[in-house]
C-alpha positions, 0 to 999 in steps of 0.5 A: 388892385386887391377888391378889398371892398367887393371881399367885405373887408376894408384896408384897415383891416388887411393891414392889422391882419397883415401885421398878425400874420408877420408877429405869428411867424417871424420866428422864421428869420430866427430858426431858419438861418439856424438850421440851414448853417447845420448844412454848413451854409453860412448863417448871416447869408441865409438870414438875409436869404430867408427874409428875402425868399419871404418877401418875394414869395409872399408878393407874388401870392399877393399879386398873384392869387390875391389871398391873404396867405404868407409864404416862407420856407417851410420848417419841415422842408428845411429839415429835410434840406439838412438832411439832404445835405448831410445824412444822405451824403449830398452837398448843400450846393446840391440840395439846392439844386434838387429844390430848384428842379422839384421847384420847376416840377412843381410849376409844371404841375401847378399849370397842368390839369394832372394837378386835380388828378394826382392830389385827389389818387395819392392814398392819405394814409402815406400822406399823413404817415410822411408828415408824422416821420418829418415831425418826429425827425424835426423835434429829434433835431431840435432836441438833438441841437438844444442838448437835451438828447445826446449819443453816448458811448454805446452809440445809443441815445441818452439825456443830455446835461439839462441842469447847466449850459444849452441843455438847461436853457433847452428845458426852460424853453420848452416849459415857457412855450408849454405854458403859452401854449397852454393859455392859448397865447396867439404868439408863443412861438415868438414869445418863447424864443425872446425869452429863452434867448434873454434867459441865456444871456447871463447863462452865458449860452446867448452870444451879445458880443454882435451887438456891439456895433448896433442893432440896426445893421444893413443885411448881408450879402447873399453872394455866398449862397444864391444860384449856388447850384450843381447840376452835375449831381442829376447825373445820379439817378439815386438823387431823382428820389431826392427830387421826387421826395420834395416834390411830394413834400411840396405839393401836399404841404401846400394842399394841407395849408391850403385847406386850412387856411380855407377852413378859418375862413369859415364856410361861406367864405372857403367856398368862394376862395376855393376857385383860387386854389389853382392860383395858390398853387401856382404861387406856391410852386413859383415861390420855391423856384424863388427861394432855391435861386436866393439860396434856401430851403423849399417855401411853402404856405404858412399855416400862420397865416390863419391868425390874419385871416382869423382877424378878418384878412381876405385880400391880398393886401394882408400878405403885401403888409406881411412883405413890406414888414419883412422887409423892415426885418432885413436890418435886424439881422445882428438881433435874429442872428444871436438866438442860440440853438437851445432857444429855438428847441420848442419851436422844434419840438412844437412844429413836430408836434403839429406835423405828427397830430396828422396820425390821427386821421389815420385808419389803424383798423385797416392793416393795409393802410396803417402797417405802411404808414407805420413804416414810413414813421419809423424809417424817417424819425430812426434813419432821417432818410427821406426818399427811402422811408417813402420809397419802402413804404410806398412799395409796401402799400402796394404789395399789401393791396395786392395781396388782400384782394385790395387791387382796385384801390391802387391808382394810377398815380400809386402805381407810377410812383411806385414803379419810380420808387422802386427804380430808384432803389434799384438805380442808386447804387449803379455806378452812373455814366462813364467818366468824361474821357470814357475810362471808367465809371463814376463811384456809386453815391451810396457809397457804404460809410466805413470807421469810426467817423462814418467815412466820408459821405463826400468820396461817394461824389468825388469824381465831380471834384476832380473834373481834369484827373488824367489818372486811373478809372475812377478817383479812388474805386476801392476806397475802403479806408478809415476816414480821416486819412492824411491826419497830419497833411499840411502841404499844398494841394496835390502833394500826396502821391500815396494814400496812407489808408491803403497804399493806393496810388493818387496821381499829383494831379489830384487837386482840390484836397484840403483838410478841414480842422475840426473848429471850421466845421458845421456844428451837426455832431453825429446827427449828421454823420460827419466825422470831426476833423475828417477830409473834405474834397472840394474844387480847385480854388474854392 
């Protein structure tokens, strides 16, 4: 089936290579659930979904492309997912919808002749900039969640408490990881996470209460995250910019991974395997769609597959071995879920470093290449707005090439994507189509955030939660009040008749309003721009 002998390998070597790849990337079972939990997703369900997405996507690569590549939720892509579901004001269900739609577009692109054209015509400088910007964003989030950096009273970044608690554990983890990387230890990230988790037990940072029921447990259900799509968000023009950003990252993240792994094989084998690039793209894109259906951020081919290739893996049997080992991990959820955020901080910083290395390929002598790239990097890193950073940098690239007389360097792909990004920036503030009853326009998704808690991103999408509202045109169309309205409400849904913040009448049929106490909100702090104890709007019955 895998033609192992024809690829000058042996079954024993392929299995050993698969085990090596597994040990190099199994940390994803600890990191991905923790990161996606910042978007408000249940961590136990995400653990199972991450394992299943890795298993199915890797099997597709094994049997569909017969390549020794393992596929799992990408470390950069999962951070992008969280930013979409928090900083950009969408729900995680809507972010999943974006992953699904971008995955479908990725499939179409992978099976069409346009794939080669797009890959050839997108400027490398913009690819490097996006990778570096996301890398800095990942490191930023890792340090923030580990307590190494905090927001002070003036709203500026400051050094957190690193002499005790979570901050100290994160710093110790950084030293451990740095030492292991300096020694060129192959499984540095995995071992550093394990050691930091163990050190955190006497520090009271690692909570071991879940082990009371035993180490082996049935895998948690994925019912709360699987197929949780919200296609109504596709009516929002601004959201298509998010989809375009996800598609860009999925395509070029996959391409970078494939080219790197082919290089690991050596020149002779790389030339023999390169014709499988098309099948690899199809497997990767189908993996994105499958992963979104299971409830996780975009899948991608893992660079850690290179460790197995270095051992001698050359066929899908290596990938099949990885999938089987991940299936066995489904019963170890108790162990993976007790790993604290501080223990994962060094892994995120390391991933950020590896992604930022792409800037070394940037031509700083050509200002028309380096300046747009730098703008993309700083906007993504400082504002955590992926699509806006890409849009501004991309449009600036076109303008600078035109002004400098280098119009011939602007390909058709660059022009088309530039026009799409420009339209996205212009239309993102449009209020959208009328409500179903024709009584008015839906509020814009880019509602300015006001108040000490940066107001309520969800108000921008409030129309979605009131499908039967017979009241005035558009729910809360003129909202300008501070975050945390109705601070003392404890009554039943629909009990409000007067909006305290601005004395605006709220019809009694308004359903699904509930107040969420601070302790039940995801621990995303200022990074996700969510105010503690803020008002949330949700569908009736949720």
